[in-house]
matplotlib code that plots the C-alpha trace (Angstrom):
import matplotlib.pyplot as plt

x = [-1.1, -2.4, -4.8, -3.2, -5.2, -4.9, -5.1, -5.8, -8.6, -10.1, -10.0, -11.8, -14.4, -15.0, -15.3, -17.7, -20.1, -19.6, -21.7, -25.0, -24.2, -23.3, -26.4, -28.7, -27.5, -25.5, -21.9, -22.3, -24.7, -22.8, -20.0, -17.0, -18.5, -21.8, -19.9, -18.0, -21.3, -22.7, -19.8, -19.7, -16.1, -14.7, -13.9, -10.2, -10.3, -12.0, -9.5, -6.5, -7.7, -9.0, -7.6, -10.7, -14.2, -13.0, -10.1, -12.7, -15.0, -12.1, -11.1, -14.8, -14.6, -11.6, -13.3, -16.6, -14.6, -13.0, -16.3, -18.1, -15.4, -15.5, -19.2, -19.6, -16.9, -18.5, -22.0, -20.2, -18.3, -18.8, -20.3, -18.4, -20.0, -20.5, -24.4, -24.2, -21.9, -24.1, -27.1, -25.5, -24.1, -27.7, -29.2, -26.5, -27.1, -31.0, -30.5, -28.3, -30.3, -31.1, -27.5, -26.3, -28.9, -27.6, -24.0, -24.7, -26.4, -23.5, -21.0, -22.9, -23.4, -19.6, -18.7, -21.0, -18.9, -15.4, -13.5, -13.1, -9.4, -9.3, -11.5, -9.2, -6.3, -7.9, -5.9, -8.6, -11.0, -8.4, -7.6, -11.1, -11.8, -9.0, -9.9, -13.5, -12.2, -9.9, -12.5, -15.0, -12.3, -11.4, -15.0, -16.0, -12.8, -12.2, -9.3, -11.2, -11.2, -13.8, -16.1, -15.6, -16.7, -19.7, -20.7, -20.2, -22.2, -25.1, -24.9, -24.7, -27.7, -29.9, -29.2, -30.1, -33.3, -34.0, -33.1, -35.9, -38.2, -38.6, -40.7, -40.3, -36.5, -35.8, -32.1, -32.1, -34.0, -31.4, -28.5, -30.1, -30.1, -26.6, -25.4, -26.8, -25.3, -21.9, -21.8, -22.6, -20.0, -17.3, -18.0, -17.9, -14.4, -13.1, -14.2, -12.7, -9.3, -9.4, -10.0, -7.2, -4.7]
y = [259.6, 257.3, 258.7, 259.6, 258.1, 259.4, 256.1, 257.6, 259.8, 256.9, 254.6, 257.4, 257.8, 254.0, 254.0, 256.9, 254.7, 251.5, 252.6, 252.5, 249.0, 247.5, 249.2, 247.6, 244.1, 243.9, 243.2, 239.3, 239.0, 241.3, 239.8, 241.5, 240.7, 242.5, 245.3, 245.7, 245.6, 248.2, 250.4, 249.8, 248.4, 245.0, 242.8, 242.9, 246.7, 246.2, 243.7, 246.0, 248.7, 246.3, 242.9, 241.6, 242.6, 242.9, 245.2, 247.3, 247.5, 248.5, 251.3, 252.3, 252.5, 255.0, 256.9, 257.3, 258.3, 261.1, 262.2, 262.1, 264.3, 266.9, 267.0, 267.3, 270.1, 272.1, 271.7, 273.0, 275.9, 279.0, 277.2, 278.3, 276.9, 273.3, 273.7, 275.1, 272.4, 269.7, 271.2, 271.3, 267.7, 266.5, 268.2, 267.0, 263.4, 263.8, 265.3, 262.2, 259.6, 257.4, 257.4, 256.4, 253.8, 252.2, 252.5, 250.9, 248.1, 247.5, 247.6, 245.0, 242.8, 243.0, 242.2, 239.2, 237.7, 238.3, 236.4, 238.4, 238.4, 239.4, 242.4, 243.4, 243.4, 245.5, 248.7, 250.4, 250.2, 250.9, 254.1, 255.2, 254.6, 256.7, 259.4, 259.7, 259.7, 262.6, 264.6, 264.2, 265.4, 268.3, 269.5, 269.2, 270.6, 267.6, 265.2, 262.5, 259.3, 257.7, 260.7, 260.7, 257.0, 257.7, 260.2, 257.7, 255.0, 257.3, 258.1, 254.5, 253.8, 256.6, 255.2, 251.6, 253.1, 254.9, 251.6, 250.0, 252.8, 253.9, 257.2, 258.1, 258.8, 262.3, 262.8, 266.7, 266.2, 263.5, 265.7, 268.6, 266.4, 265.3, 268.8, 269.7, 266.5, 267.2, 270.9, 269.9, 267.2, 269.4, 272.4, 269.9, 268.6, 272.0, 273.0, 269.8, 270.5, 274.1, 273.1, 270.6, 273.0]
z = [-4.4, -1.6, 0.9, 4.2, 7.1, 10.6, 12.4, 15.9, 14.6, 12.6, 15.7, 17.7, 15.1, 15.2, 18.9, 18.9, 16.9, 18.9, 22.0, 20.2, 18.6, 22.1, 23.7, 21.1, 21.5, 24.7, 25.2, 25.2, 22.3, 19.7, 17.6, 16.0, 12.5, 13.8, 15.0, 11.7, 9.7, 12.0, 11.5, 7.7, 7.7, 7.2, 10.0, 8.9, 9.4, 12.7, 14.0, 12.7, 15.2, 18.0, 18.5, 20.3, 21.3, 24.9, 23.8, 21.7, 24.8, 27.1, 24.7, 24.7, 28.5, 28.4, 25.5, 27.3, 30.5, 28.8, 27.0, 30.2, 32.0, 29.2, 29.3, 33.1, 33.4, 30.6, 32.6, 35.7, 34.1, 36.3, 39.1, 42.3, 45.5, 46.4, 46.2, 42.7, 41.6, 43.2, 41.6, 38.3, 38.5, 39.4, 36.4, 34.2, 35.4, 35.0, 31.5, 30.4, 32.5, 29.4, 28.3, 31.8, 32.2, 28.8, 29.9, 33.4, 31.8, 29.2, 32.1, 34.1, 31.0, 30.4, 33.9, 33.9, 31.1, 32.4, 34.9, 38.3, 38.2, 34.6, 35.5, 38.3, 36.0, 33.3, 33.0, 31.0, 33.9, 36.4, 34.4, 34.0, 37.7, 38.7, 36.4, 37.5, 41.2, 40.4, 38.6, 41.4, 43.8, 41.6, 40.9, 44.6, 45.9, 48.2, 48.8, 50.4, 48.3, 50.6, 50.3, 46.4, 46.3, 48.5, 45.8, 43.1, 44.9, 45.3, 41.6, 40.6, 43.0, 41.4, 37.9, 39.0, 40.5, 37.3, 35.4, 37.2, 36.4, 40.1, 39.6, 43.2, 42.8, 41.5, 40.6, 41.1, 44.6, 45.5, 44.6, 46.5, 49.7, 49.0, 48.7, 52.1, 53.7, 52.1, 53.1, 56.7, 56.7, 55.2, 57.6, 60.5, 59.2, 58.8, 62.2, 63.8, 61.9, 63.1, 66.7, 66.6, 65.0]

ax = plt.figure().add_subplot(projection="3d")
ax.plot(x, y, z, "-o")
ax.set_aspect("equal")
plt.show()
């Protein structure tokens, strides 16, 4: 009797092993043949699931997005207030700093080797971006997209500072300060809204 293969599950298994392969060599330097060898599969099998290195990487982006969302939500479980959530988010980022440094480096490497119009048209990156934005809004209880992207910009900046080994930057300290700023900002917005009603 032939072996029944769950193709979606197998694709996810392959993807889960790809991050380290890309992180080791970089997006531009690694070939599909090297990826297949690293995964222990034939190049034909790899091309069956991913028609190109770019398609593989874009699916990895979506897979990592979902993984990040699940892990962050688990870390924030039971945290009720904005300061509690910001503290937990800062600790989560600090605990996974090495991973996020690698991921940031990989994304920059990928973007360097893409046409800007191609990047803008990437559905995978667009879906991941929208998912991250929605999760930040949900986690923090806000609907302000500009505020969500302000928070992302800070997170990206912190990771870049840590990538450059800036020992003066403490992710938990920065998140504690951000928590105070957000709380004051949101309280002011609420009082302005109440006064105008």
